[in-house]
C-alpha positions in Angstrom: 27.2 8.8 -10.6 25.5 6.6 -13.3 22.1 6.9 -13.1 21.6 2.7 -12.1 23.6 3.7 -9.3 22.4 6.9 -8.1 18.6 4.8 -8.2 20.5 2.3 -5.8 21.6 5.4 -3.8 17.4 6.5 -3.6 15.7 3.1 -2.8 18.2 2.8 -0.1 17.5 5.9 1.0 13.8 5.3 0.5 14.3 2.1 2.9 15.8 4.4 5.6 13.1 6.8 5.8 10.4 4.0 5.6 12.7 2.3 8.6 12.6 5.6 10.2 8.9 6.2 9.9 8.2 2.2 11.2 10.5 3.2 14.1 8.7 6.4 14.8 5.3 4.8 14.5 6.2 1.9 16.8 7.5 4.5 19.8 3.9 6.4 19.1 1.7 3.4 19.3 3.9 2.4 22.7 3.2 6.0 23.9 -0.7 5.9 22.9 -0.6 2.6 24.9 -2.1 0.8 21.3 -1.0 -1.5 18.6 0.4 -0.9 15.0 -2.8 -2.2 13.8 -5.1 0.9 16.2 -2.5 3.5 15.2 -3.0 3.1 11.6 -6.6 3.5 12.6 -5.4 6.6 14.2 -4.1 7.7 11.1 -6.3 7.3 8.8 -9.1 9.4 11.2 -6.6 12.0 11.3 -6.2 11.9 7.7 -9.8 11.8 6.2 -12.2 12.9 9.7 -14.8 11.1 10.7 -15.3 7.7 9.4 -18.3 4.9 9.5 -16.7 1.6 10.4 -17.3 0.1 7.3 -14.7 2.9 5.9 -12.8 2.4 8.0 -12.5 -0.7 7.6 -11.8 -0.2 3.3 -9.4 2.5 4.0 -7.1 0.7 6.8 -7.6 -2.8 4.6 -9.0 -4.6 7.7 -12.3 -7.2 7.9 -15.4 -5.9 9.4 -15.0 -7.5 12.8 -11.2 -6.9 13.0 -12.2 -3.2 13.2 -15.4 -3.7 15.2 -12.5 -4.9 17.3 -9.9 -1.8 16.8 -12.6 0.9 17.7 -13.8 -0.7 21.1 -9.8 -0.6 21.6 -9.7 2.9 20.8 -12.8 4.2 22.5 -11.5 2.3 25.7 -7.9 4.3 25.5 -10.3 7.4 25.4 -8.8 7.8 21.4 -12.3 7.6 19.2 -15.7 7.4 19.8 -18.8 6.2 18.0 -21.1 9.4 17.4 -24.6 9.4 15.5 -23.9 11.1 12.5 -26.3 14.5 12.4 -27.6 14.1 8.6 -28.4 10.6 9.3 -29.6 9.5 11.8 -29.3 5.6 11.2 -25.1 6.3 10.7 -22.4 5.9 13.6 -19.4 7.5 12.6 -15.8 7.4 14.3 -14.4 10.2 15.6 -11.1 11.3 17.4 -11.6 12.4 20.4 -9.5 15.3 21.8 -6.7 13.9 23.9 -6.3 11.6 20.6 -5.8 15.2 18.7 -4.0 16.5 21.5 -1.6 13.7 21.8 -1.3 13.6 18.1 -0.2 17.1 17.9 2.4 16.2 20.6 3.7 13.0 18.6 3.6 14.6 15.1 3.4 18.2 15.2 7.2 19.6 15.8 7.8 16.1 13.0 5.3 17.9 10.5 6.6 21.2 11.2 10.2 19.9 11.1 8.9 18.5 7.2 7.7 21.2 6.1 10.2 24.3 6.8 12.9 21.1 4.5 10.3 21.6 1.9 10.1 25.2 2.1 14.4 25.0 0.8 12.9 23.6 -2.5 11.8 25.7 -5.6 7.8 24.7 -7.2 9.5 23.4 -9.8 11.1 20.9 -7.3 8.5 20.2 -4.9 6.0 19.1 -8.1 9.1 16.8 -8.6 9.2 14.7 -5.5 5.5 15.3 -5.5 5.4 13.5 -8.2 7.9 10.9 -7.2 5.9 10.2 -3.8 2.5 9.8 -5.9 4.4 7.1 -8.0 6.3 5.5 -4.9 2.7 5.4 -3.2 0.8 4.1 -5.9 4.1 1.2 -5.9 3.6 0.1 -2.5 -0.7 0.0 -3.1 -0.2 -2.0 -6.4 2.6 -4.3 -3.9 0.1 -4.2 -0.9 -3.3 -5.7 -2.9 -0.4 -8.0 -4.4 0.2 -9.4 -1.3 -2.9 -9.4 0.2 -4.5 -11.4 -2.3 -1.3 -13.7 -2.7 0.0 -13.2 -5.8 3.6 -14.0 -6.7 
């Protein structure tokens, strides 16, 4: 197989992986009773831990007002809570609730476990190559998200 053909095959595989991930996210949002924006914020909180509303807005790509609305919805759903920062009482942090942590483990725990088992089949050099590819792919996605957000071509 030529290099160009292999690139097309891999590009298609990445697209199919993104589509499968999108479906998981849609089903997870439905199960949690939230929308996709709320789910994105839950994901950021899960990955980064407690954040201020402005930090959450920045990592989720939302305005401050939209983030406040998301946090309100997540609190009503019992998935997040605002908590005063113990180190700086002026700051309010958004935390995932135990319920959110439990539901997250039910939804994504088996996926993570299976993915880790699959990754264990690769040697260290292969894992480093996969990591390099994922890093490049993530940079590409971020760059194009900025392009689209800014209205550039």
